[in-house]
C-alpha positions as CSV (number, residue, x, y, z in Angstrom):
1,X,54.0,148.3,-24.0
2,X,56.4,149.8,-21.8
3,X,58.5,148.5,-19.1
4,X,56.6,151.1,-16.3
5,X,53.1,149.6,-17.4
6,X,54.5,145.8,-17.6
7,X,56.4,146.1,-14.0
8,X,52.8,147.2,-13.1
9,X,50.8,144.7,-14.1
10,X,53.4,142.1,-12.7
11,X,53.2,144.0,-8.7
12,X,49.3,143.7,-9.3
13,X,49.3,140.2,-10.2
14,X,51.7,139.4,-7.9
15,X,50.1,141.0,-5.2
16,X,47.1,139.8,-5.7
17,X,48.3,136.1,-5.8
18,X,50.3,136.8,-2.4
19,X,46.5,137.5,-1.3
20,X,45.1,134.7,-2.2
21,X,48.0,132.7,-0.9
22,X,47.5,134.7,2.7
23,X,43.8,133.6,2.5
24,X,44.5,129.9,2.1
25,X,47.0,130.4,5.1
26,X,44.6,132.3,7.5
27,X,41.5,129.4,6.5
28,X,44.0,126.7,7.3
29,X,44.9,128.7,10.6
30,X,40.4,129.1,11.5
31,X,40.3,125.1,10.5
32,X,42.9,124.4,12.8
33,X,41.8,126.6,15.8
34,X,38.4,126.0,15.5
35,X,37.8,122.9,17.6
36,X,40.5,123.5,19.8
37,X,38.4,122.9,23.0
38,X,37.2,119.5,21.6
39,X,38.1,116.1,22.7
40,X,39.3,113.4,20.5
41,X,37.5,109.9,20.9
42,X,37.3,106.8,18.4
43,X,34.1,106.2,16.3
44,X,32.4,103.7,14.3
45,X,30.7,104.8,10.8
46,X,27.3,103.2,11.4
47,X,25.5,104.6,8.1
48,X,26.6,105.9,5.0
49,X,23.4,107.8,3.3
50,X,23.3,109.3,-0.1
51,X,22.1,112.8,-0.4
52,X,20.5,113.8,-3.7
53,X,19.5,116.9,-2.7
54,X,22.1,119.0,-4.8
55,X,23.3,119.1,-8.4
56,X,25.6,116.2,-7.7
57,X,25.4,113.0,-5.2
58,X,26.8,113.7,-2.0
59,X,27.0,111.5,1.0
60,X,26.2,112.0,4.7
61,X,28.1,109.8,7.0
62,X,26.8,108.7,10.6
63,X,29.0,107.9,13.2
64,X,28.6,106.1,16.8
65,X,30.7,106.9,19.5
66,X,31.3,106.5,23.2
67,X,31.8,109.5,25.7
68,X,31.6,108.9,29.7
69,X,29.7,105.6,29.2
70,X,27.5,107.3,26.8
71,X,26.9,106.3,23.3
72,X,26.1,108.9,20.7
73,X,25.4,109.1,17.3
74,X,25.7,111.6,15.0
75,X,26.7,113.3,11.1
76,X,30.0,114.2,10.5
77,X,30.9,117.2,8.6
78,X,34.1,115.6,6.9
79,X,33.9,112.6,5.1
80,X,36.3,110.5,2.6
81,X,35.7,108.4,-0.2
82,X,37.4,105.6,1.7
83,X,34.6,105.7,4.0
84,X,32.4,102.6,5.0
85,X,30.3,101.1,7.1
86,X,32.2,99.6,10.0
87,X,35.3,101.7,9.7
88,X,37.1,103.4,12.5
89,X,37.5,107.5,12.6
90,X,38.3,110.3,14.7
91,X,35.7,112.0,16.1
92,X,36.3,115.3,17.8
93,X,33.1,116.4,20.7
94,X,32.7,119.3,22.9
95,X,33.0,118.4,26.2
96,X,30.2,120.5,27.4
97,X,27.9,118.8,24.9
98,X,29.2,115.5,23.5
99,X,26.7,115.5,20.6
100,X,28.5,118.6,19.4
101,X,31.0,116.5,17.0
102,X,33.3,117.0,14.1
103,X,35.7,115.2,11.8
104,X,39.1,114.8,11.3
105,X,40.1,118.1,9.4
106,X,43.6,118.6,10.9
107,X,44.8,117.3,7.3
108,X,42.6,119.9,5.5
109,X,44.1,122.8,7.7
110,X,47.5,121.7,6.9
111,X,47.1,121.2,3.1
112,X,45.9,124.9,3.4
113,X,48.3,126.3,5.4
114,X,51.3,124.5,3.2
115,X,49.1,125.6,0.1
116,X,49.0,129.3,1.3
117,X,51.9,129.9,2.9
118,X,54.0,128.3,-0.5
119,X,52.2,130.6,-2.8
120,X,52.6,133.5,-0.5
121,X,56.6,132.9,-0.2
122,X,56.7,132.2,-4.0
123,X,54.8,135.2,-5.1
124,X,56.8,137.3,-2.5
125,X,60.0,136.2,-3.8
126,X,59.3,136.4,-7.3
127,X,58.0,139.8,-7.0
128,X,61.8,140.6,-5.4
129,X,63.5,138.8,-8.3
130,X,61.7,140.5,-11.0
131,X,61.5,144.2,-9.5
132,X,65.3,143.4,-8.8
133,X,65.9,142.7,-12.7
134,X,63.8,145.6,-14.0
135,X,65.5,147.9,-11.6
136,X,68.9,146.8,-12.7
137,X,68.3,146.9,-16.6
138,X,67.3,150.7,-15.8
139,X,70.4,151.3,-14.3
140,X,72.2,149.6,-16.8
141,X,70.6,151.7,-19.5
142,X,72.1,155.2,-17.9
């Protein structure tokens, strides 16, 4: 394989890696901003139900929380293996419809942003270094 082919393959692989990194970063940003209009309160896990509908067993976590003196119960969209009945958790609710809730996705979005950003930067730096090395070898051969 000649140097041009290796260089082209490397650039394509690095570009795909950089795009995957960007995708993870964007997903993290979307997760972070999707619920920006929601308010935070503390709820208590009231029930954990095993879900056998798929190929593996999952869990549905129900939480009881209060907004303006009214008590609600709803299913969280984010669960953890450490969830237990009676445990206090953060609940985010929409102010105009307190029954619309979601769990705390800040850590998940942060992880996506860190991984995505790191992969993107590593791919770009790697591409620049290798292109520089290939460029220098070509110049020194002349």
